N, C-alpha and C positions, 0 to 999 in steps of 0.2 A: 654124738648126735645132739643137736641143739634142742632147747626147749621151744616148743611151738605147738600150734593147734590150727585147725581148719574150721572155718565157719562160713555160712552163707554170706555172699557179698551184700553190702548195703549201698544205697544210692550215693552216700558220701564217699564211697571207695572208688568211684568211677575215675576220678582224676589220677589216683595212684595206680590203678590197674592200667590205664593208658600209659602212664610214665614207665611202668614195669615192662609193658609190651614193647614200647618203642626202644627203650634201653636194651632190652634183650635182643630184639631184632637187629639193632645196630651193632651189637657185639657178636652174637652167635651166627648171624646170617651175612655178615659183611663180606664174606668170600663167596657167597652163593647168589646174592641179589645185587643188582647194580647200585653203586654208591649214590647216584643221583636220585634213585627211587627212595632209598632209605632216608636221604637227606630232605626229601620233599614231604614226607608224611607229617600231617598236622595232628599234633597231640590232642588239641582241643576237639578235633573231629572224632578221634578215637574215643575220647572221654564221653562225648555225646552218645555215641553208639553203645558204650558200656552202660551208661546210665539208663538208656532205654531197655537194654537187655535185662538189667536188674529190676527196674521198676515195672516194666510191661512185657514180661516174657510171653512168647506165643502160646505156651501151655504150661501147666504146673510141672511137667517133666523137663522143661528147659531150665537149666540151673547155671548159676555162676557162683563158684566157691573161691575163697581166698585163703592163702596160707599166711600165718602170722608168726613171726619170730618174737619170742618173749625174752626181753633183756631188761635193762633199767627202764626202757620204754618199749612199747610194742611196735613192731614194724611190719607192714604189709610187704611180703617178699615174693609172692607168686599167686597164681590164680589158675582156675580151670573153668571151662565153659563146655556144656554139652546139652544135647537134646535129641529127640527122636530123629533117626536118620532121614534126611530129605535128599533132594537132588544134588546138593553140594557134597554128599557123601559118596555119590556114585562115580564110577569110572566111566570114561567115554563108552558109548554103545550099551551101557547097562540101562535096564528099565527100573522104574521106581520100586517094583515088587522084588527085585533081585536080592536086596539085602534083608528083606523081611520086616514085619512089624515089630519084632523083638529086638531090633538093633538100635543102640544108642550111638550117636556120632559125637566124638570129641572134636570140638571146633578149635579149642585152644587149651594148652596146658603148658605154662611157662613158670619157671622160677628164675628170678634175676640172677645172672651168673655169679655175682659177688656173694650170694647167699646159697650157692649150690653146694652139694655134697654134705648137707646138714640134715637130711631127712625130710625136707619140706615137700619134695616131689612125691615121695612115697606116702606121706600123710595125705596129700591131695588125692592121689590115685586111690588110696584105701577108702577115703571118705566118699569119693565118686562112686566106687564099686558098691558100697553099702547103699547109697541112694538109688543107683541104677537097679539093683536087685529089688529094693522096696517098690520101685516104680514098675516092676514086671519085665524089665529088659532081660534078655537071655544071652546077648553077646554085644560086643562093642567094636567100633571101627574108628581108626584115626589115620589121617594122612601125615606123612613125614617127608621132608625133602630127602632125596636119595643121598645127598652129601651131608646130611645132619646126623653124624655118627652118635652124638650124645643122646638125641631123642630115640633113635633106633635102639641103642644099647639099653637105655632105661626101660623102654617098653618090652623088648625081648627078654630082659632079665626078670620081668614081671609076668612072663608067660605069653605075651603077644607074639604073633608071627606074621610075616608078609603073606597076603592071600593071593598073590599073583597079579593083582590089579595095579595099574600104573596110569599116570596122567602127567601132563606137562602144563605148568602155568605159564602164560605169556606175560612176562614182566618187562615192560618197556622194550618190546621186540626181542627179548631174550627168553628162550624156553627153559624153564626150571623144572626138571623131572621130580616127580613125587612117587612114592609107593604107599600102598594102603596096608596097614597092619590091623589084625583082628584078634579077638580073644573071646572065648566062651566064659560066661559069668556063672 
């Protein structure tokens, strides 16, 4: 296991978070999402979104955390974003109250593949769970692509399980199925 830690994201981290996100998507999702879609994503646009999420979160319970690898220099290697479950956490046909007020939604949790299997994902998840409990959440939900075996394996090994909900994202006229995983906190 590598030396590392997790901390709240800072505004200056936004560019690196966007780089990690895009690099990870292009590596991990290259067989799930159309190449032209992955090739057209604007890293600067992603960075602006992350900067806003960090600097002006919708509530104090919306958080962005980063994983840092400690070596001769410190490297940002992953991140997690979460907040109270909203309509984005719902499956088709669900109503806003179906998940309950005590549910936190994970919107992103990524570790750049070249830094994988070094404990960063586990540290990110543990730090998130600690904050979620302090914020009064009683369960968590996350969407994963059906073909994303790495994410599903990581979450199920931590006690998460599919809850039976599914949806498909329309990505450039291609439906990409997802399943929702949940865990009690």
